[in-house]
C-alpha positions in Angstrom: -0.1 -0.1 0.1 2.4 2.8 1.0 4.4 1.6 -2.7 1.2 2.8 -4.5 0.9 5.4 -2.2 4.6 6.7 -3.2 3.6 6.1 -6.9 0.8 8.7 -7.0 2.2 11.2 -4.7 5.2 11.7 -6.7 2.3 11.4 -10.0 0.6 14.9 -9.1 3.4 16.3 -7.3 4.8 16.2 -11.1 1.1 17.8 -12.2 1.3 20.1 -9.8 4.4 21.4 -10.0 3.9 21.7 -13.7 0.8 23.5 -13.6 2.6 26.2 -10.4 5.1 26.8 -12.2 2.7 28.0 -15.2 0.9 30.3 -13.0 4.6 32.2 -13.2 6.7 31.4 -16.3 4.6 29.1 -19.4 7.9 28.7 -20.7 9.5 27.0 -18.1 5.9 24.8 -17.4 5.8 24.2 -21.6 9.9 23.2 -20.8 8.6 21.3 -18.1 5.9 19.9 -19.7 7.3 18.3 -23.0 9.2 16.7 -20.9 9.0 12.9 -21.1 8.8 12.8 -17.8 5.2 10.8 -16.7 6.7 7.8 -19.7 9.9 8.2 -17.7 7.5 7.3 -14.3 5.8 4.5 -15.8 9.3 2.8 -17.2 10.5 3.3 -13.6 7.3 2.0 -11.4 7.5 -0.8 -14.0 11.1 -2.0 -13.6 10.8 -1.6 -10.1 7.5 -3.8 -10.5 9.8 -6.8 -12.2 8.2 -6.3 -15.7 10.0 -7.5 -18.9 12.1 -5.6 -20.2 10.8 -6.6 -23.3 7.7 -5.3 -21.9 9.0 -1.7 -21.4 10.6 -1.2 -24.5 7.4 -2.2 -25.7 5.5 1.0 -24.2 8.2 2.8 -24.9 7.6 2.4 -28.4 3.8 2.3 -28.6 4.3 5.8 -26.5 5.8 7.5 -29.9 3.9 6.0 -32.3 0.6 7.7 -30.1 2.7 10.9 -29.5 2.6 11.8 -33.2 -1.5 12.1 -33.9 -1.5 14.1 -30.2 0.4 16.9 -31.4 -2.2 18.6 -33.5 -3.4 19.1 -30.3 -0.6 21.3 -29.6 -1.2 23.3 -33.3 -5.1 23.0 -32.9 -5.6 24.7 -29.0 -3.8 27.9 -29.8 -5.2 28.4 -33.2 -8.3 27.8 -32.0 -8.3 29.7 -28.9 -6.8 32.9 -30.5 -10.2 32.7 -33.0 -11.8 33.9 -29.5 -13.7 30.2 -29.4 -14.1 29.2 -26.2 -11.3 27.0 -23.7 -13.7 23.9 -23.1 -15.2 24.1 -27.0 -11.2 24.5 -27.9 -10.3 21.6 -26.3 -12.7 19.7 -27.0 -12.4 19.9 -30.5 
């Protein structure tokens, strides 16, 4: 139970840190958020739990291929927001 609590706390701390940094410096927050920290945490948790390296490698490959289409979000969201669409509508689109 302590292990899962540690995993949740560290993962949540990362998200809270990025949002707090963004309040002061969006550029630095973007830098931190762009780092593959969540993927690295997942790889570390899997390794600690004894998952074979081949499965971690498979996860890494799948993350790579799924990042490519998600890049559309980072292109479209600022464009839609700058066009005056509301946040939730822009995010939904």
